[in-house]
C-alpha positions in Angstrom: 0.0 -0.2 0.2 2.0 3.5 -1.4 1.1 6.7 -0.4 -0.3 7.1 -4.2 -2.5 4.7 -4.0 -4.1 6.0 -0.8 -4.2 9.1 -2.3 -6.2 8.2 -5.9 -8.1 5.7 -3.3 -8.8 9.8 -1.2 -9.7 10.8 -5.2 -12.1 8.7 -5.9 -14.4 9.4 -3.5 -13.5 13.0 -3.9 -15.0 12.6 -7.8 -18.0 10.6 -6.9 -18.4 13.7 -4.3 -17.5 16.6 -5.9 -19.2 15.9 -9.3 -22.4 13.8 -8.6 -24.3 17.2 -8.4 -22.7 18.7 -12.2 -24.2 15.1 -13.5 -27.9 16.1 -11.6 -27.3 19.1 -13.2 -26.1 18.4 -16.8 -29.1 15.8 -17.3 -32.1 19.0 -15.6 -30.1 21.1 -18.0 -30.5 18.6 -20.8 -34.2 17.5 -20.4 -35.4 21.4 -20.3 -33.5 22.1 -24.1 -35.0 19.3 -25.4 -37.8 20.4 -24.2 -37.4 23.6 -25.7 -36.8 25.5 -22.7 -34.3 27.7 -20.8 -33.3 25.9 -17.9 -31.8 26.6 -14.6 -27.7 26.4 -14.9 -26.0 22.7 -14.8 -24.5 24.4 -11.5 -28.1 25.0 -10.1 -27.7 21.5 -7.9 -24.6 23.1 -6.1 -26.4 26.0 -5.6 -29.3 24.1 -3.2 -27.6 22.4 -2.0 -25.5 24.9 -0.3 -28.7 26.9 0.6 -30.6 24.2 2.4 -27.2 24.0 4.7 -28.1 27.0 5.0 -31.4 25.9 6.2 -33.2 25.3 9.8 -34.2 21.7 10.5 -37.4 21.4 11.4 -38.4 17.3 12.2 -42.0 16.0 12.7 -43.3 15.0 15.9 -43.6 11.8 15.4 -40.5 11.1 14.3 -37.9 9.3 16.2 -34.2 8.4 15.8 -34.5 6.8 12.2 -35.2 9.9 11.2 -32.2 11.4 12.0 -29.3 8.6 10.9 -30.9 7.9 7.4 -29.4 10.7 6.0 -26.6 9.9 7.6 -26.0 6.2 6.8 -27.8 7.0 3.5 -24.7 9.1 2.3 -22.2 7.5 4.1 -23.3 4.4 1.8 -22.6 6.5 -0.8 -18.9 6.9 0.9 -18.5 3.2 0.4 -19.4 2.3 -2.6 -16.5 4.3 -4.9 -14.0 2.5 -2.7 -15.1 -1.6 -4.3 -15.2 0.3 -7.8 -13.1 1.4 -10.5 -14.0 5.4 -10.9 -10.8 6.4 -12.0 -8.2 2.9 -11.8 -8.3 0.1 -13.7 -6.9 -1.4 -10.9 -7.7 -2.2 -7.2 -6.7 0.2 -4.7 -6.6 0.0 -1.3 -9.7 -1.8 0.1 -10.5 -2.2 -3.6 -11.0 -5.8 -1.8 -13.3 -5.2 0.7 -16.1 -6.6 -1.2 -17.1 -7.4 -4.6 -19.4 -5.9 -7.1 -22.3 -7.3 -5.2 -21.5 -6.0 -2.2 -21.5 -2.8 -3.9 -24.9 -3.5 -4.7 -25.9 -4.4 -2.0 -24.7 -1.0 0.0 -26.5 1.1 -2.8 -29.6 -0.6 -1.3 -29.1 -0.3 2.5 -28.9 3.2 1.3 -32.1 3.6 -0.3 -33.7 1.3 2.4 -32.9 3.7 5.0 -34.4 6.2 3.1 -37.8 3.8 2.7 -38.0 3.7 7.0 -37.5 7.1 7.5 -40.6 8.1 4.6 -42.4 5.9 7.3 -41.1 6.7 10.2 -42.2 10.4 9.7 -45.4 9.5 10.3 -46.7 11.6 7.2 -49.6 10.4 4.0 -47.3 11.5 1.4 -43.7 9.9 2.7 -46.5 6.9 3.3 -46.9 6.8 0.2 -44.0 7.5 -1.6 -42.6 3.7 0.3 -44.4 1.9 -0.4 -44.1 2.6 -3.7 -40.8 2.5 -3.7 -40.9 -0.5 -1.6 -43.1 -1.6 -5.1 -40.7 -1.3 -7.4 -38.1 -2.7 -5.5 -39.7 -5.5 -5.5 -38.8 -6.5 -9.0 -35.7 -4.0 -9.5 -33.9 -5.6 -6.6 -34.0 -8.8 -7.8 -33.1 -7.7 -11.2 -30.2 -5.9 -10.1 -28.7 -9.3 -9.0 -29.8 -11.3 -11.8 -27.0 -8.6 -13.8 -24.4 -8.8 -11.2 -25.2 -12.5 -11.6 -24.9 -12.2 -15.1 -21.6 -10.2 -15.7 -20.2 -12.5 -12.6 -21.2 -15.6 -15.0 -19.8 -14.2 -18.3 -16.5 -12.5 -16.0 -15.8 -16.1 -14.4 -15.4 -13.2 -11.3 -17.4 -10.7 -9.1 -14.7 -8.1 -9.4 -15.7 -5.5 -11.1 -11.8 -4.3 -12.7 -12.1 -8.1 -13.3 -15.0 -6.8 -16.1 -12.9 -4.1 -17.0 -10.6 -5.8 -18.6 -12.1 -8.3 -20.1 -14.4 -6.7 -22.0 -11.4 -4.0 -23.0 -9.2 -7.0 -24.1 -11.9 -9.7 -25.8 -14.1 -7.9 -28.1 -15.9 -10.9 -28.6 -17.1 -10.7 -25.7 -18.2 -7.0 -25.6 -20.3 -8.0 -28.3 -21.6 -10.9 -27.3 -25.2 -11.7 -26.9 -25.1 -11.8 -22.9 -23.3 -8.6 -22.5 -25.8 -7.0 -24.6 -28.5 -8.3 -23.3 -26.7 -7.5 -19.5 -26.2 -3.3 -20.9 -29.7 -3.4 -21.7 -30.7 -4.3 -18.7 -29.3 -2.7 -16.9 -30.1 0.7 -18.6 -33.5 0.3 -18.0 -32.1 -1.0 -14.0 -30.3 2.7 -14.5 -33.5 4.9 -15.3 -36.1 3.0 -11.9 -32.8 3.7 -9.6 -32.3 7.1 -11.1 -36.0 8.1 -11.0 -36.6 8.6 -14.2 -39.2 6.1 -15.1 -41.9 7.5 -16.8 -44.3 6.5 -14.2 -44.3 9.3 -11.5 -42.8 12.6 -11.0 -39.5 13.9 -10.2 -40.8 17.0 -8.8 -42.1 17.0 -5.6 -45.3 19.4 -6.3 -47.4 16.1 -7.7 -49.3 14.0 -5.9 -47.7 11.3 -8.0 -43.7 11.6 -6.7 -42.2 9.2 -5.2 -38.6 9.6 -4.0 -40.0 13.3 -3.4 -42.9 11.9 -1.5 -40.2 9.9 0.6 -38.3 12.9 1.8 -41.3 15.7 2.0 -41.0 15.4 5.4 -37.1 16.5 6.0 -35.7 20.0 5.5 -32.1 22.3 6.3 -29.1 19.9 6.3 -31.0 16.5 6.1 -32.4 17.2 3.3 -29.7 18.3 1.2 -27.8 14.9 3.0 -30.1 13.3 1.5 -30.4 15.2 -2.4 -26.4 14.4 -2.4 -26.6 11.1 -1.4 -29.1 10.1 -3.9 -26.8 12.2 -6.6 -24.0 10.2 -5.5 -25.5 7.2 -6.0 -27.1 8.7 -9.5 -22.9 8.5 -10.3 -21.6 6.2 -9.1 -24.6 3.9 -11.3 -23.4 5.9 -13.9 -20.1 5.3 -13.5 -20.9 1.0 -13.2 -22.4 1.5 -16.0 -19.4 3.0 -18.0 -16.7 1.9 -16.7 -17.5 -1.8 -15.9 -20.1 -2.4 -18.5 -20.7 -0.1 -22.0 -17.7 2.2 -21.8 -14.7 0.5 -19.9 -11.7 2.2 -21.7 -10.1 6.0 -21.1 -8.9 4.7 -17.6 -5.7 5.6 -15.9 -3.1 2.2 -15.9 -0.4 3.5 -14.2 -2.0 5.7 -11.2 -0.3 8.9 -12.3 -1.6 12.1 -12.2 -2.0 12.7 -16.1 -3.5 9.4 -15.5 -6.1 10.0 -13.6 -7.0 13.2 -14.6 -7.2 12.2 -17.7 -10.1 9.4 -16.4 -11.7 12.3 -15.2 -12.2 13.8 -18.6 -13.1 10.2 -20.2 -16.1 9.5 -17.2 -17.2 12.8 -17.6 -17.6 12.8 -21.8 -19.4 9.0 -21.4 -21.7 10.5 -19.0 -22.8 13.4 -20.9 -23.3 10.9 -24.1 -24.6 8.6 -20.6 -26.7 11.1 -19.9 -28.4 12.5 -23.2 -29.2 8.5 -24.0 -31.3 9.7 -20.9 -32.8 12.2 -21.4 -34.5 11.6 -24.8 -35.6 8.2 -23.6 -37.3 9.6 -20.8 -38.4 12.8 -23.1 -40.2 10.3 -25.9 -41.6 8.4 -23.6 -45.1 9.5 -23.3 -46.1 9.4 -19.3 -47.6 5.7 -17.3 -50.2 5.0 -15.4 -48.2 3.5 -11.8 -49.8 0.4 -12.4 -48.0 -0.1 -15.8 -44.5 0.2 -13.3 -44.3 -3.5 -14.0 -43.8 -3.3 -17.7 -40.1 -2.5 -17.9 -39.3 -3.9 -14.6 -40.1 -6.9 -16.4 -38.8 -6.6 -18.8 -34.9 -5.5 -17.9 -35.3 -8.9 -15.7 -36.1 -11.1 -18.7 -33.1 -10.1 -20.5 -30.9 -10.6 -17.3 -32.6 -14.0 -17.4 -31.7 -14.5 -21.1 -27.7 -12.6 -20.6 -27.5 -15.6 -17.9 -28.8 -17.9 -20.1 -26.5 -17.1 -23.0 -23.5 -17.2 -21.0 -24.3 -20.7 -20.3 -25.2 -21.6 -23.6 -21.6 -20.2 -24.7 
């Protein structure tokens, strides 16, 4: 364990912390541009977080200690996952062996689970509705996520994301194999689900069919800032897994030099730009669906993951 590796490990975590609001800002800006509106600046999420950290905390009388610790746990979970995945380098760094790709998925799920508990703990009707609907989505989304990770494991014969990255870079036949393409399609649907982009609800706090916003409607001040920031970091992490492990595994630093890390940062921002534009286009052209049709895209993603697993075994 060298000092350079430790610095790179810290830089990976700091990259997620610092650039997660920028990714969110770009997606919101691009959505407005596609709809021919001016829209907010790409830096607006930074201003929103700064404003929330200056606000007063207001806690419902019915809330317990769960309401207080949920934002901290969710934020801490998002600080842990960047240690396990390739953000800037294509080789493991100190503490990268603490968990595999499935462990990272379970940590992400833990953060979401705490927010669900907080929504129920607040005693708000909106919090209960939002949490119950989030669980309904999770019933299909979480098994599909596990199946995708199982498919990746069977494809690479390993559960370490760095191994998957090297396999796809070194073997074009595996990259263009049906199993890999099915996994990419399945994970893209999950990306829409986990980042609040399904056309069955609103991502704003002013409509009654909101899900994610309903769970945190009772939060305010720094606690709400932590939840918002954790949500942006989760989105950044999922984009990182999708880009650096599955669809665009190139452009990472192989030597761990300062120039290589900066180049990897530029590459990851370019990858996110392409994927974010695809997400914006899909979300914009898709008509709003009734809530009970939430199972349709998730069932399609589940079937794609199953077909990918079957393809790995037949191959």
